[in-house]
MDTraj code that builds the backbone (N, CA, C; nanometers):
import mdtraj as md
import numpy as np

residues = "MET LYS LYS VAL LYS VAL LEU PHE LEU ILE THR ALA VAL MET VAL THR LEU VAL ILE ALA GLY CYS GLY VAL VAL ILE ASP VAL PRO ILE THR PRO SER THR GLY PRO ILE ARG ILE CYS THR ASN SER PRO SER ILE TYR GLY ASN LEU TYR VAL ASP ASN SER SER TRP GLY ILE ILE ASP GLY ALA ASN VAL VAL GLY THR SER CYS LEU GLY GLY THR VAL THR PHE GLY ARG THR TYR PHE VAL GLU VAL VAL ASP TYR SER PHE GLY THR GLY SER TYR CYS CYS ARG TYR ILE THR PRO GLN PHE SER GLY GLN VAL PHE TYR LEU PRO".split()
xyz = np.array([
    [-10.8866, 6.6849, 8.7720],
    [-10.9523, 6.7039, 8.6712],
    [-10.8762, 6.8206, 8.5610],
    [-10.8859, 6.9004, 8.6526],
    [-10.8155, 7.0478, 8.6721],
    [-10.6835, 7.0367, 8.6050],
    [-10.6049, 6.9427, 8.7029],
    [-10.4623, 6.9796, 8.7310],
    [-10.3856, 6.8852, 8.5758],
    [-10.4844, 6.7934, 8.5398],
    [-10.4281, 6.6709, 8.4543],
    [-10.4679, 6.7742, 8.3069],
    [-10.5357, 6.8759, 8.2539],
    [-10.5425, 6.9539, 8.1729],
    [-10.4440, 7.0038, 8.1833],
    [-10.3983, 7.0674, 8.3111],
    [-10.2733, 7.1971, 8.2993],
    [-10.1286, 7.1109, 8.3079],
    [-10.1086, 6.9830, 8.3657],
    [-9.9957, 6.8580, 8.2430],
    [-9.9887, 6.8931, 8.1596],
    [-10.0959, 6.8429, 8.0921],
    [-10.1263, 6.8224, 7.9532],
    [-10.1162, 6.9632, 7.8635],
    [-10.1366, 7.0795, 7.9063],
    [-10.1495, 7.1693, 7.8177],
    [-9.9597, 7.2162, 7.8598],
    [-9.9230, 7.2215, 7.9984],
    [-9.7716, 7.2148, 7.9692],
    [-9.6809, 7.1923, 7.9012],
    [-9.7143, 7.0158, 7.9175],
    [-9.6393, 6.9105, 7.8094],
    [-9.6794, 6.9203, 7.6828],
    [-9.7693, 7.0041, 7.6399],
    [-9.7379, 6.9974, 7.4784],
    [-9.7269, 7.1376, 7.4341],
    [-9.6759, 7.2682, 7.5228],
    [-9.5903, 7.3368, 7.4996],
    [-9.4894, 7.3004, 7.4877],
    [-9.4209, 7.2010, 7.5865],
    [-9.2677, 7.2071, 7.6278],
    [-9.2426, 7.1019, 7.4796],
    [-9.3323, 6.9750, 7.3992],
    [-9.3178, 6.9290, 7.2841],
    [-9.2727, 7.0526, 7.2141],
    [-9.4023, 7.1328, 7.2011],
    [-9.3323, 7.2401, 7.0762],
    [-9.2620, 7.3334, 7.0535],
    [-9.2066, 7.3837, 7.2025],
    [-9.0926, 7.4333, 7.1921],
    [-9.0072, 7.3428, 7.1645],
    [-8.9978, 7.2342, 7.2233],
    [-8.8291, 7.1429, 7.1754],
    [-8.8137, 7.1276, 7.0168],
    [-8.9922, 7.0865, 6.9521],
    [-8.9520, 7.0243, 6.8549],
    [-8.9386, 7.1982, 6.7078],
    [-9.0039, 7.2887, 6.7556],
    [-8.9530, 7.4358, 6.7081],
    [-8.7818, 7.4430, 6.7028],
    [-8.7171, 7.3683, 6.8320],
    [-8.5863, 7.4509, 6.9000],
    [-8.5155, 7.3686, 6.7916],
    [-8.5432, 7.2433, 6.7726],
    [-8.5091, 7.1250, 6.6579],
    [-8.4293, 7.1665, 6.5561],
    [-8.3219, 7.1288, 6.4914],
    [-8.3560, 7.1139, 6.3227],
    [-8.2449, 7.0184, 6.2876],
    [-8.2252, 7.0052, 6.1566],
    [-8.1241, 6.9296, 6.1162],
    [-8.0577, 6.9728, 6.0279],
    [-7.9029, 7.0069, 6.0305],
    [-7.8177, 6.9965, 5.9551],
    [-7.7636, 6.9470, 5.8995],
    [-7.7732, 6.9406, 5.7467],
    [-7.7063, 6.8104, 5.6716],
    [-7.5804, 6.8678, 5.6459],
    [-7.4225, 6.8449, 5.6631],
    [-7.3085, 6.8788, 5.6108],
    [-7.2543, 6.8200, 5.4862],
    [-7.2486, 6.8777, 5.3770],
    [-7.2266, 6.8087, 5.3243],
    [-7.0829, 6.9302, 5.2476],
    [-7.0107, 6.8533, 5.2034],
    [-6.8454, 6.9115, 5.1803],
    [-6.9277, 7.0332, 4.9806],
    [-6.8659, 7.1366, 5.0336],
    [-6.9092, 7.1826, 4.8660],
    [-6.8130, 7.1308, 4.7504],
    [-6.7991, 7.0426, 4.6404],
    [-6.6768, 7.0513, 4.5517],
    [-6.6817, 7.1395, 4.4719],
    [-6.4616, 7.1328, 4.4545],
    [-6.5266, 7.2654, 4.3775],
    [-6.5603, 7.2826, 4.2353],
    [-6.5536, 7.3427, 4.1341],
    [-6.6603, 7.2883, 4.0140],
    [-6.4858, 7.2761, 3.9295],
    [-6.4811, 7.2557, 3.8298],
    [-6.3996, 7.2416, 3.7472],
    [-6.4348, 7.2312, 3.6072],
    [-6.4010, 7.2651, 3.5400],
    [-6.3841, 7.3104, 3.3730],
    [-6.2956, 7.3609, 3.3021],
    [-6.3027, 7.3478, 3.1432],
    [-6.2121, 7.3353, 3.0419],
    [-6.1659, 7.5125, 3.0400],
    [-6.0330, 7.5741, 2.9960],
    [-6.0405, 7.6824, 3.0223],
    [-5.9224, 7.6323, 2.8775],
    [-5.8517, 7.8263, 2.8164],
    [-5.7350, 7.7655, 2.7406],
    [-5.6772, 7.9272, 2.7274],
    [-5.5291, 7.9111, 2.6649],
    [-5.4287, 7.9856, 2.6924],
    [-5.3844, 7.9854, 2.5345],
    [-5.4023, 8.1151, 2.5685],
    [-5.3525, 8.1672, 2.4158],
    [-5.2285, 8.2636, 2.4079],
    [-5.1775, 8.3154, 2.3101],
    [-5.0976, 8.3498, 2.2169],
    [-5.0740, 8.4225, 2.1278],
    [-5.0592, 8.5494, 2.0913],
    [-5.0291, 8.5858, 1.9416],
    [-4.9194, 8.6594, 1.9138],
    [-4.7881, 8.6330, 2.0050],
    [-4.6936, 8.6641, 2.0180],
    [-4.5866, 8.5659, 1.9351],
    [-4.5036, 8.5780, 1.8245],
    [-4.4592, 8.4540, 1.7916],
    [-4.2790, 8.4556, 1.8306],
    [-4.2639, 8.5433, 1.9225],
    [-4.1573, 8.5293, 2.0540],
    [-4.1855, 8.3819, 2.1488],
    [-4.2912, 8.4147, 2.1710],
    [-4.3165, 8.2689, 2.2932],
    [-4.3413, 8.1603, 2.1663],
    [-4.2716, 8.0342, 2.2556],
    [-4.2936, 7.9176, 2.1912],
    [-4.2114, 7.8301, 2.3013],
    [-4.2814, 7.7124, 2.3211],
    [-4.1986, 7.5974, 2.4063],
    [-4.3174, 7.4878, 2.5263],
    [-4.2820, 7.4422, 2.5534],
    [-4.4089, 7.3709, 2.6456],
    [-4.4991, 7.4590, 2.7309],
    [-4.6024, 7.4870, 2.7812],
    [-4.6605, 7.5575, 2.8260],
    [-4.6720, 7.4726, 2.9317],
    [-4.6574, 7.5097, 3.0380],
    [-4.6732, 7.4644, 3.2495],
    [-4.7388, 7.5543, 3.2967],
    [-4.9132, 7.4680, 3.3420],
    [-4.9749, 7.5323, 3.4112],
    [-4.9317, 7.4359, 3.5685],
    [-4.9141, 7.4521, 3.6568],
    [-4.8175, 7.4115, 3.7693],
    [-4.7450, 7.3403, 3.7839],
    [-4.6774, 7.3496, 3.6761],
    [-4.5712, 7.2341, 3.6521],
    [-4.5940, 7.1206, 3.5951],
    [-4.7069, 7.1653, 3.5746],
    [-4.8008, 7.0187, 3.4444],
    [-4.8011, 7.0667, 3.2896],
    [-4.7437, 6.9759, 3.2166],
    [-4.7023, 7.0034, 3.0856],
    [-4.8688, 6.9991, 3.0085],
    [-4.9089, 7.1324, 2.8962],
    [-5.0024, 7.1232, 2.8650],
    [-4.9260, 7.0920, 2.7433],
    [-4.8372, 7.0853, 2.6619],
    [-4.7944, 7.0517, 2.5217],
    [-4.7520, 7.2188, 2.4528],
    [-4.7125, 7.1845, 2.3619],
    [-4.6151, 7.2756, 2.3405],
    [-4.7001, 7.4078, 2.2236],
    [-4.6726, 7.5676, 2.2655],
    [-4.7641, 7.6728, 2.2441],
    [-4.6612, 7.7014, 2.1690],
    [-4.7186, 7.8127, 2.0413],
    [-4.6145, 7.8775, 1.9343],
    [-4.6940, 8.0096, 1.8718],
    [-4.6589, 8.1195, 1.9234],
    [-4.7039, 8.1885, 1.9012],
    [-4.7125, 8.2458, 1.7620],
    [-4.6018, 8.1644, 1.6881],
    [-4.6165, 8.1908, 1.5271],
    [-4.6593, 8.0876, 1.4792],
    [-4.6925, 7.9400, 1.5203],
    [-4.7868, 7.9153, 1.4331],
    [-4.7367, 7.8292, 1.3310],
    [-4.5796, 7.7719, 1.3735],
    [-4.4979, 7.7044, 1.2987],
    [-4.5089, 7.5700, 1.3314],
    [-4.4813, 7.5169, 1.4361],
    [-4.4514, 7.4068, 1.4632],
    [-4.5498, 7.3596, 1.5758],
    [-4.6604, 7.4688, 1.6616],
    [-4.7332, 7.4077, 1.7451],
    [-4.8578, 7.5115, 1.7251],
    [-4.9622, 7.5234, 1.7721],
    [-5.0656, 7.5789, 1.8360],
    [-5.0903, 7.7644, 1.9049],
    [-5.1364, 7.8441, 1.8463],
    [-5.1540, 7.9086, 1.9396],
    [-5.2133, 7.9143, 2.0546],
    [-5.2987, 7.8244, 2.0847],
    [-5.3765, 7.8250, 2.2054],
    [-5.3649, 7.6521, 2.2488],
    [-5.3571, 7.6529, 2.3512],
    [-5.3862, 7.5143, 2.4518],
    [-5.5007, 7.5349, 2.5435],
    [-5.5494, 7.4630, 2.5152],
    [-5.7060, 7.4088, 2.6622],
    [-5.6429, 7.2855, 2.7410],
    [-5.6828, 7.3237, 2.9049],
    [-5.6812, 7.2151, 3.0016],
    [-5.8231, 7.2223, 3.0777],
    [-5.7903, 7.1569, 3.1803],
    [-5.8986, 7.1251, 3.2877],
    [-5.8767, 7.2123, 3.4034],
    [-5.9413, 7.3005, 3.4790],
    [-5.8632, 7.3498, 3.5754],
    [-5.9808, 7.3495, 3.6806],
    [-5.9251, 7.3916, 3.7955],
    [-6.0288, 7.4124, 3.9028],
    [-6.0671, 7.5653, 3.9268],
    [-6.2013, 7.6370, 3.9168],
    [-6.2427, 7.7140, 3.9241],
    [-6.2044, 7.8060, 4.0640],
    [-6.2111, 7.9442, 4.0706],
    [-6.1192, 7.9996, 4.1594],
    [-5.9950, 7.9708, 4.2547],
    [-5.8720, 7.9014, 4.2292],
    [-5.7618, 7.8873, 4.2312],
    [-5.6557, 7.9213, 4.1243],
    [-5.5873, 7.9651, 4.2167],
    [-5.4771, 8.0586, 4.1227],
    [-5.3840, 7.9430, 4.0589],
    [-5.3585, 7.9601, 3.9606],
    [-5.2321, 7.8879, 3.8918],
    [-5.1075, 7.9642, 3.8278],
    [-4.9544, 7.9047, 3.8521],
    [-4.8727, 7.9665, 3.8031],
    [-4.8532, 7.8913, 3.6471],
    [-4.7749, 7.9902, 3.5792],
    [-4.7986, 7.9600, 3.4327],
    [-4.6757, 8.0140, 3.3922],
    [-4.6338, 7.8996, 3.2853],
    [-4.4795, 7.9536, 3.2283],
    [-4.5018, 7.8451, 3.0931],
    [-4.3907, 7.9562, 3.0033],
    [-4.3606, 7.8684, 2.8534],
    [-4.1672, 7.8363, 2.9040],
    [-4.1650, 7.7458, 2.8921],
    [-3.9828, 7.7274, 2.8174],
    [-3.9609, 7.6322, 2.7223],
    [-3.8587, 7.6991, 2.6469],
    [-3.8101, 7.6327, 2.5489],
    [-3.6847, 7.5755, 2.5433],
    [-3.7111, 7.4563, 2.5309],
    [-3.5816, 7.3874, 2.5629],
    [-3.4592, 7.4075, 2.5106],
    [-3.4963, 7.4052, 2.3783],
    [-3.4048, 7.3963, 2.2704],
    [-3.2563, 7.5721, 2.2953],
    [-3.3016, 7.6500, 2.3878],
    [-3.2197, 7.7968, 2.4583],
    [-3.1750, 7.7037, 2.5554],
    [-3.2755, 7.6431, 2.6332],
    [-3.2592, 7.6302, 2.8084],
    [-3.2752, 7.7164, 2.8581],
    [-3.3877, 7.8559, 2.8310],
    [-3.4251, 7.9490, 2.8823],
    [-3.5500, 7.9191, 2.8672],
    [-3.6815, 8.0084, 2.9180],
    [-3.8174, 8.0048, 2.9005],
    [-3.8366, 8.1402, 2.7814],
    [-3.9211, 8.1373, 2.7155],
    [-3.9121, 8.2158, 2.6429],
    [-4.0060, 8.3347, 2.6841],
    [-4.1536, 8.2583, 2.7467],
    [-4.2089, 8.3687, 2.8292],
    [-4.1695, 8.2837, 2.9551],
    [-4.2279, 8.4052, 3.0893],
    [-4.1609, 8.3405, 3.1964],
    [-4.2906, 8.3982, 3.2482],
    [-4.3312, 8.3751, 3.3546],
    [-4.4081, 8.3466, 3.4637],
    [-4.5472, 8.4083, 3.4563],
    [-4.6578, 8.3694, 3.4916],
    [-4.8087, 8.4499, 3.4881],
    [-4.9236, 8.3910, 3.5669],
    [-4.9484, 8.4348, 3.6817],
    [-5.0530, 8.4046, 3.7443],
    [-5.1794, 8.4032, 3.7181],
    [-5.2725, 8.3437, 3.6679],
    [-5.3967, 8.3405, 3.6417],
    [-5.5101, 8.2754, 3.7773],
    [-5.6010, 8.3348, 3.7456],
    [-5.7019, 8.2516, 3.8378],
    [-5.8502, 8.2329, 3.7729],
    [-5.8284, 8.1526, 3.6929],
    [-6.0140, 8.1046, 3.6122],
    [-6.1373, 8.1294, 3.7270],
    [-6.2293, 8.1806, 3.6389],
    [-6.3500, 8.1686, 3.7269],
    [-6.4479, 8.1266, 3.6599],
    [-6.4823, 8.0763, 3.5203],
    [-6.5651, 8.0060, 3.4413],
    [-6.4970, 7.9371, 3.3331],
    [-6.5815, 7.8381, 3.3184],
    [-6.5684, 7.7724, 3.1894],
    [-6.5998, 7.8549, 3.0579],
    [-6.4182, 7.7897, 3.0186],
    [-6.4303, 7.8239, 2.8695],
    [-6.3580, 7.9802, 2.8921],
    [-6.2895, 8.0011, 2.9532],
    [-6.2416, 8.1358, 2.9619],
    [-6.0827, 8.1606, 2.8868],
    [-6.0706, 8.2805, 2.8429],
    [-5.9414, 8.2255, 2.7693],
    [-5.8408, 8.3531, 2.8384],
    [-5.7209, 8.3125, 2.8219],
    [-5.6040, 8.3869, 2.8888],
    [-5.5181, 8.3978, 2.7956],
    [-5.4524, 8.4546, 2.7533],
    [-5.3585, 8.5626, 2.6502],
    [-5.2143, 8.5392, 2.7546],
    [-5.1271, 8.5052, 2.6446],
    [-5.0040, 8.5303, 2.7174],
    [-4.9289, 8.6423, 2.6245],
    [-4.8937, 8.7747, 2.6413],
    [-4.8727, 8.9288, 2.5484],
    [-4.7187, 8.8089, 2.4844],
])
top = md.Topology()
chain = top.add_chain()
for i, resn in enumerate(residues, 1):
    res = top.add_residue(resn, chain, resSeq=i)
    for name in ("N", "CA", "C"):
        top.add_atom(name, md.element.get_by_symbol(name[0]), res)
traj = md.Trajectory(xyz[None], top)
């Protein structure tokens, strides 16, 4: 009878240790957060197609003559984007090149 109690106690301790040492890990990939940002300019010398990572966002116009001085789009936060403005009427960019890294929704970047 004493051997059965000792065996039961050892078994109970072993089961408790096994259960305590086991854990369930749920591996779920973290999806990057996305949201809207705006790119603006007040410079009348900046005019042309606004490209963000070679994707056209439309015509930006610092003088507000034929376009708007702010354009918006959806981006992934924490990712770095290449921004350029190309004016095809002259064949060269009226503003070349800036890197931006959006951090939050509604963030506004200004092209000088």
